[in-house]
Structure formats: C-alpha cells, structure tokens
C-alpha positions as CSV (number, residue, x, y, z in Angstrom):
1,M,36.5,-24.9,-13.7
2,I,32.8,-24.6,-14.6
3,A,32.1,-23.7,-18.2
4,D,31.4,-19.9,-18.5
5,D,27.9,-20.4,-19.9
6,I,26.9,-22.6,-17.1
7,W,28.5,-20.3,-14.5
8,A,26.6,-17.4,-15.9
9,K,23.4,-19.3,-15.6
10,L,24.1,-20.2,-11.9
11,L,25.1,-16.5,-11.1
12,W,21.6,-15.3,-12.7
13,A,19.8,-17.9,-10.5
14,G,21.7,-16.9,-7.2
15,L,21.2,-13.2,-8.0
16,N,17.5,-14.0,-8.6
17,L,16.7,-16.4,-5.7
18,G,13.3,-16.1,-4.2
19,E,11.3,-17.9,-1.4
20,D,9.8,-20.2,-3.9
21,D,13.5,-21.6,-4.9
22,L,14.1,-22.8,-1.4
23,P,13.9,-26.6,-0.6
24,V,11.0,-27.2,1.6
25,T,10.7,-29.8,4.6
26,N,7.7,-31.1,6.3
27,A,8.1,-28.0,8.6
28,G,8.5,-25.7,5.9
29,N,11.8,-23.6,4.9
30,F,14.4,-24.6,7.6
31,Y,16.6,-21.6,6.8
32,P,15.2,-18.1,6.0
33,I,15.8,-16.5,2.7
34,D,18.2,-13.9,3.8
35,L,20.5,-16.5,5.2
36,V,20.3,-18.8,2.0
37,R,20.8,-15.9,-0.2
38,A,23.9,-14.7,1.7
39,V,25.3,-18.4,1.7
40,T,24.7,-18.7,-2.0
41,L,26.3,-15.2,-3.0
42,A,29.2,-16.2,-0.9
43,W,29.8,-19.3,-2.8
44,L,29.3,-17.5,-6.2
45,F,31.3,-14.3,-5.4
46,S,33.9,-15.0,-2.5
47,G,36.0,-17.6,-4.1
48,Q,36.4,-19.4,-0.8
49,R,36.1,-23.0,0.3
50,S,32.9,-24.2,1.8
51,D,34.5,-24.8,5.1
52,E,35.6,-21.2,5.2
53,I,32.2,-19.9,4.1
54,A,30.5,-22.0,6.9
55,R,33.1,-20.6,9.5
56,L,32.6,-16.8,8.5
57,R,32.0,-14.8,11.6
58,V,29.4,-12.0,12.5
59,G,31.0,-8.7,11.4
60,C,33.0,-10.3,8.6
61,I,32.0,-7.4,6.2
62,R,33.5,-4.1,6.4
63,W,33.1,-0.9,4.0
64,Q,35.7,1.6,3.2
65,H,35.8,4.6,1.1
66,D,39.3,6.1,0.3
67,G,40.6,4.0,3.1
68,A,38.2,5.2,5.7
69,A,35.7,2.8,7.4
70,I,31.8,3.6,6.7
71,T,28.9,1.8,7.4
72,G,27.3,-0.4,4.6
73,D,24.0,1.6,4.2
74,S,26.0,4.9,4.4
75,D,24.5,7.6,2.1
76,Q,27.6,9.6,2.2
77,V,29.1,8.1,-0.8
78,L,27.7,6.1,-3.8
79,A,27.7,2.4,-3.6
80,R,30.0,2.0,-6.5
81,D,32.6,4.1,-4.8
82,A,32.8,1.9,-1.5
83,V,35.1,-1.0,-1.2
84,C,33.6,-4.2,0.3
85,L,36.1,-6.2,2.4
86,L,35.5,-9.8,3.7
87,D,37.5,-11.1,6.8
88,V,38.3,-14.8,6.2
89,P,39.0,-16.9,9.0
90,T,42.1,-19.0,9.6
91,H,42.1,-21.6,6.9
92,K,44.0,-24.7,5.8
93,T,46.7,-22.9,3.8
94,G,47.2,-19.8,5.9
95,T,46.2,-17.5,8.7
96,A,43.1,-15.1,8.8
97,F,43.2,-12.4,5.9
98,T,41.0,-9.6,4.4
99,K,40.1,-9.5,0.9
100,P,38.0,-7.4,-1.5
101,V,34.6,-8.6,-2.8
102,D,31.9,-7.6,-4.8
103,P,29.5,-5.3,-2.8
104,I,26.5,-7.6,-3.9
105,L,27.9,-10.1,-1.5
106,G,28.5,-7.5,1.3
107,Q,24.8,-6.2,1.0
108,A,23.5,-10.0,1.1
109,I,25.6,-10.6,4.4
110,D,24.3,-7.3,5.9
111,A,20.9,-7.9,5.0
112,W,21.3,-11.4,6.9
113,Q,23.0,-9.8,9.9
114,A,20.3,-7.3,10.3
115,T,17.6,-10.3,10.6
116,R,19.8,-12.7,12.3
117,P,18.3,-13.9,15.6
118,P,20.5,-14.0,18.5
119,Q,22.5,-17.4,18.5
120,P,24.8,-18.9,21.0
121,Q,28.5,-19.1,20.3
122,F,30.2,-22.0,18.6
123,T,33.5,-23.5,18.8
124,D,35.4,-23.0,15.7
125,R,36.7,-26.3,14.3
126,R,40.0,-25.1,13.1
127,T,41.2,-22.7,15.8
128,G,39.1,-24.0,18.8
129,E,37.9,-20.3,19.6
130,R,34.4,-19.5,20.8
131,V,32.9,-17.4,18.0
132,D,29.8,-15.8,16.8
133,L,29.4,-17.8,13.6
134,L,27.5,-15.7,10.8
135,F,25.7,-18.7,9.3
136,A,23.9,-20.0,12.2
137,F,20.1,-20.6,12.8
138,R,18.0,-22.2,15.6
139,A,21.2,-22.7,17.6
140,R,22.7,-24.7,14.7
141,R,25.5,-23.8,12.5
142,I,25.2,-24.8,9.0
143,S,27.0,-27.8,7.7
144,T,30.1,-27.6,5.6
145,A,28.1,-29.7,3.0
146,Y,25.3,-27.3,2.9
147,I,26.5,-25.9,-0.3
148,N,27.0,-29.2,-1.9
149,N,23.9,-30.8,-1.0
150,T,21.5,-27.9,-1.0
151,V,22.6,-24.7,-2.5
152,I,24.1,-26.1,-5.8
153,P,21.2,-28.4,-6.6
154,M,18.8,-25.4,-5.8
155,L,20.7,-23.1,-8.2
156,C,20.9,-25.8,-10.9
157,R,17.1,-26.5,-10.9
158,K,16.6,-22.6,-11.0
159,A,19.0,-22.2,-13.8
160,S,17.9,-25.3,-15.8
161,V,21.4,-26.6,-15.9
162,P,22.6,-30.3,-15.1
163,A,24.2,-30.9,-11.8
164,A,27.2,-32.5,-13.5
165,D,29.3,-31.8,-16.7
166,V,32.1,-33.5,-18.5
167,R,34.2,-32.8,-15.5
168,G,32.0,-34.3,-13.1
169,N,29.7,-33.0,-10.5
170,I,29.4,-29.2,-9.8
171,T,30.9,-28.9,-6.5
172,S,31.6,-26.1,-4.0
173,H,35.3,-26.3,-4.7
174,R,34.9,-25.8,-8.5
175,A,33.5,-22.4,-7.9
176,R,36.9,-21.4,-6.5
177,S,38.8,-22.4,-9.6
178,T,36.2,-20.9,-11.7
179,I,36.2,-17.5,-10.3
180,A,40.2,-17.5,-9.9
181,S,40.3,-18.2,-13.8
182,Q,37.8,-15.6,-14.7
183,L,39.8,-13.0,-12.6
184,Y,43.1,-14.4,-14.2
185,N,41.7,-14.1,-17.7
186,A,39.7,-10.7,-17.2
187,K,40.1,-7.8,-19.5
188,E,42.3,-6.2,-16.8
189,P,43.4,-9.5,-15.1
190,M,44.9,-9.9,-11.6
191,T,48.4,-11.0,-11.7
192,L,49.4,-14.3,-10.2
193,F,50.6,-12.7,-7.1
194,E,47.6,-10.6,-6.6
195,L,45.3,-13.8,-7.3
196,Q,47.4,-15.6,-4.8
197,A,46.7,-12.9,-1.9
198,W,43.0,-12.9,-2.8
199,L,42.7,-16.6,-2.7
200,G,44.8,-16.8,0.6
201,H,47.4,-19.2,-0.8
202,R,50.8,-19.5,0.7
203,S,52.6,-19.8,-2.4
204,P,52.0,-19.0,-6.1
205,Q,52.5,-22.7,-7.1
206,S,49.0,-23.3,-5.4
207,T,47.3,-20.6,-7.1
208,Q,48.5,-21.8,-10.7
209,F,46.4,-24.9,-9.9
210,Y,43.3,-22.8,-9.8
211,A,44.2,-20.1,-12.4
212,K,43.8,-21.6,-15.8
213,I,44.4,-19.5,-19.0
214,S,41.2,-19.6,-21.1
215,P,41.5,-20.5,-25.0
216,N,40.3,-16.9,-25.8
217,T,43.0,-15.5,-23.6
218,L,45.7,-17.9,-25.0
219,A,44.8,-17.0,-28.7
220,K,45.1,-13.4,-27.9
221,A,48.3,-13.8,-26.1
222,Y,49.8,-16.0,-29.0
223,S,48.6,-13.3,-31.4
224,D,50.0,-10.4,-29.6
225,A,53.3,-12.3,-29.3
226,G,53.7,-12.0,-32.9
227,Y,55.3,-15.2,-33.5
228,F,54.8,-15.2,-37.4
229,S,56.1,-11.3,-37.7
230,R,58.9,-12.2,-35.2
231,N,60.2,-15.2,-36.9
232,V,59.4,-14.2,-40.6
233,R,60.0,-11.2,-42.7
234,T,58.1,-10.6,-45.8
235,I,59.8,-8.7,-48.7
236,E,58.7,-7.5,-52.1
237,V,59.8,-9.1,-55.2
238,L,59.7,-7.6,-58.7
239,V,59.1,-10.5,-61.4
240,D,60.3,-9.4,-64.8
241,R,57.6,-11.4,-66.9
242,D,59.4,-10.4,-70.1
243,A,62.5,-12.1,-69.2
244,V,60.6,-15.4,-68.2
245,V,58.4,-15.4,-71.6
246,S,61.4,-14.6,-73.7
247,G,63.3,-17.4,-72.2
248,Q,66.3,-15.2,-70.8
249,A,65.3,-16.4,-67.1
250,A,66.1,-20.1,-68.4
251,A,69.3,-18.9,-69.8
252,G,70.5,-17.6,-66.5
253,E,69.6,-13.9,-66.8
254,P,68.0,-12.1,-63.8
255,W,64.3,-12.1,-63.7
256,Q,63.5,-11.7,-60.0
257,Y,64.4,-8.6,-58.0
258,Y,64.2,-8.4,-54.3
259,D,63.5,-4.9,-53.0
260,L,66.0,-3.9,-50.3
261,G,64.6,-0.3,-50.1
262,H,67.9,1.2,-51.4
263,G,68.3,-1.1,-54.3
264,H,67.3,-4.6,-55.7
265,C,69.1,-8.0,-55.3
266,S,68.8,-10.0,-58.5
267,Y,70.2,-13.4,-56.8
268,T,67.5,-15.9,-57.4
269,F,68.1,-17.7,-54.1
270,F,67.8,-14.5,-52.0
271,E,66.5,-16.3,-49.0
272,Q,69.8,-18.4,-48.7
273,C,72.0,-15.4,-48.8
274,P,73.8,-14.6,-45.6
275,H,74.0,-10.9,-46.4
276,R,70.4,-10.3,-47.2
277,M,69.7,-8.0,-44.0
278,A,73.3,-6.4,-44.4
279,C,73.9,-6.3,-48.3
280,A,77.5,-6.1,-49.2
281,R,76.5,-4.8,-52.7
282,C,78.1,-7.7,-54.6
283,D,77.5,-8.1,-58.4
284,F,73.8,-9.1,-57.9
285,Y,73.1,-5.7,-56.2
286,V,71.3,-3.2,-58.4
287,P,71.0,0.4,-56.9
288,K,67.8,2.0,-57.6
289,A,69.6,5.3,-58.4
290,S,71.4,3.6,-61.3
291,S,70.3,3.6,-64.7
292,K,69.8,-0.2,-64.5
293,G,67.7,0.1,-61.6
294,Q,65.7,3.1,-63.0
295,L,65.2,1.0,-66.1
296,L,63.9,-2.1,-64.2
297,E,61.2,0.0,-62.3
298,A,60.2,1.6,-65.6
299,K,59.3,-1.5,-67.2
300,D,55.7,-2.4,-68.1
301,N,55.4,-6.1,-67.6
302,L,56.7,-6.2,-64.0
303,Q,54.6,-8.3,-61.5
304,R,54.9,-7.5,-57.9
305,M,54.8,-10.4,-55.6
306,L,55.8,-10.9,-51.7
307,A,58.1,-13.5,-50.6
308,E,58.5,-14.8,-46.9
309,I,62.0,-14.7,-45.7
310,P,62.5,-16.9,-42.2
311,L,64.9,-15.3,-39.9
312,T,68.1,-16.7,-38.4
313,D,68.8,-16.3,-34.7
314,D,71.3,-13.7,-35.5
315,E,68.9,-11.7,-37.8
316,R,66.0,-12.0,-35.3
317,T,68.4,-10.4,-32.4
318,A,69.2,-7.4,-34.9
319,V,65.5,-6.9,-35.3
320,D,64.7,-7.2,-31.6
321,E,67.7,-5.3,-30.2
322,G,68.4,-2.7,-32.8
323,Q,71.6,-1.0,-34.0
324,T,74.1,-2.4,-31.7
325,A,73.0,-6.1,-32.7
326,L,72.8,-5.1,-36.2
327,D,76.5,-3.7,-36.2
328,S,77.5,-7.0,-34.4
329,L,75.9,-9.0,-37.5
330,L,77.8,-6.8,-39.8
331,G,81.0,-7.7,-38.0
332,R,80.4,-11.4,-38.3
333,L,79.8,-11.3,-41.9
334,I,82.7,-9.2,-42.8
335,D,84.6,-12.3,-44.3
336,V,81.6,-14.4,-45.3
337,P,81.5,-14.7,-49.2
338,T,78.6,-13.4,-51.0
339,P,76.8,-15.1,-53.7
340,A,78.9,-13.5,-56.3
341,G,82.0,-14.9,-54.6
342,S,83.7,-12.1,-52.9
343,T,83.5,-11.0,-49.3
344,P,82.3,-7.7,-48.0
345,R,86.1,-7.1,-47.0
346,E,87.2,-7.5,-50.3
347,I,84.3,-5.4,-51.8
348,G,85.5,-2.6,-49.5
349,I,81.8,-0.9,-49.9
350,P,80.3,-0.6,-46.3
351,A,77.5,-2.8,-46.0
352,T,73.9,-1.4,-45.9
353,A,71.9,-3.0,-43.1
354,T,68.4,-3.5,-44.2
355,L,65.5,-4.5,-41.8
356,L,63.1,-6.6,-44.2
357,P,59.7,-5.1,-43.8
358,I,56.7,-6.7,-42.3
359,V,53.9,-7.0,-44.7
360,G,50.5,-7.7,-43.2
361,V,49.3,-11.2,-44.0
362,N,45.5,-12.0,-43.8
363,Q,45.1,-15.6,-42.7
364,G,41.3,-15.7,-42.9
365,K,39.3,-17.3,-45.6
366,Q,39.0,-15.6,-48.8
367,E,35.3,-14.5,-49.6
C-alpha cells in the first residue's frame, strides 16, 4: 500500500498533468500528452497491473446509462449518471472481464483515442492475437516498464513526494493494493467478493492480500463490536455512608446496595453471586416496595456509585439471545445455593431475571 497522504498527492499530480510535466528527450516529448495522461489515469484509477494497462485495446471503454449503451460524449444524460466500463484483457489470474471505473479515466482514454494516429496491429504477448493496442505511438507499443520508469517518477516530481517510502520504492503494483484497500475501507465499502470481481481475481484468498483494513476502519469496527458493553455490565450501587462512618459496616451490617431494578441486593460480594442476573430473593434481597427498601432510598447520606460486573458465558448468552436463554439460565441455577445458603428451589419464590443495565462510560481524558 501507499500511504493515504502520498496517494492523494499523486492523484492530484495525475489529474493536473500538463505538457511541462512530461519528460523531454533530445527530440522533445516522445509521447503526446493525451497518451501520457490516459496511461497515468489508468494507473491511478483502474487498479490493474502495468502489463494489463499496456495491453488495453482500442475501444476498451464503454458507457452505459440504465443498462443501455451510449457514446462517451452523449449529451442525452448527465455525466454523473453514466457508468463507465473498462474491458480488461486476459490476464495472469483469469480471462478477460469488464469492470466499472471512474468516468475521469474513461474521458481520458476517449480523448486519447480521438487523437491517436493509425497504428499497426500488435501481437498480444499473452494471447498471441493480433490486436489494436490502445497505447501505441509511432508504430511502437508502450513498454510494460513505462509506468515504473517514467510515469511514477514524473508524478513524484510534480507532487513533491519521494519516490520511495518506508515500504520501498513506489511501484506500479502498489497502486493496485492501495486502490483495493481504499475501496475495502470506504464509507460504503465493497465486500470481499465484489472486490475480487473488480480486481479480476480467481479466488478471494488472492484479494485478501490486496485489501488491507485501515487502522481507522479497524478502530471503528472494534468500537461498533461493543466488546466492553458485551462482556461487562455496569450496575448502580447505593453506599450507605452513615453505616460506614458509624462503624456498622465494619461490624458486618449491610452498607452496599446493588440496584436490581425491582429491589436491592445487600450482598457485599454481589459480583461473585451466581444469581445476580436471576435474583432468587434470598435474605440479602431488599424489595424496593418494602418498608426497608423505602427507608433506604429516603436516607440523606447515600452515595450513588457504579460497579462494573464482568459477565459469564451463560450470562452473555442470556443477554445476546433473549428470553429463551434467560429461562435456560434460571433452570441451571435452580439448585445452586444463594449467598444466604438456601437454593432457589428451597426458597420457592420464582427468580426474577434482571438484565444489568449498560451505563455509558467515557474513556476519554478528563478536562
């Protein structure tokens, strides 16, 4: 891949290529500007190998609107509504195929075809056919090394970027990987199989070598996956500061009350209780509707805090899969002792399933 900032500068250079940017020989410019611009934009926009670009044929660009073929300079539809198609010749991983490309490339190729002098046919190096090569001039085809030896150095000079980076020299093939990765990481990205078809790969395994997930995309995917919220629940805890100050907490009296929604759990080690998501209403349970529960919430010196509760596999399944998994969890806990010692079966009160609430956590720096 080529870094996004470097690639953006190379794109700018290619789109703004002029006569003054062309390499000059003793006899002047060897290739006309329209040919050089078309080759350059083919490298920047087609995502094809240099060999395939050099072997493109006359008439390789087609335009369509709503599935109907139109001419590239048609005034019947707006340019943005037309789809530009590029016919790619047989290549090293597959047969000839057609792919959509940016209209900018189609317009550049059409401009070159309009001024291209008649040329003899050439033998296609891969198929052996006699064909009309698009990029030919003065009875000579362009070299497969033309992009590496001429186009890329020319763009680097115009864009004022080095011809090499930490990964090595900027080469024709690195553009293919760069374009593939950008399409894969776009706001509305191509799928791996769509990208496979666009690149002309025979198998998705080949495409995976080209499509690299960018750090930004990976970070967003990680955030969207909700790893923290899926594996941890945050529950509100009422801390009775009077019990702490008076020494009652040290004497073993309840001083922490975990809010279950329908009541409070006064078990100090609530996060270790196997019944925390399916409260069996043991002796540590304080119903909110009870007089004790109402007195608790009426206290003045209560401190509200948050506690993070890591979820077990069974609890995470209950959260993800809903009521059926929750009922299954209740069934497995029916004979598991509560912190008070008795089991839900012995207590005889139907367990109340409580999905511990997710509380937003700001992980940024505090101002």
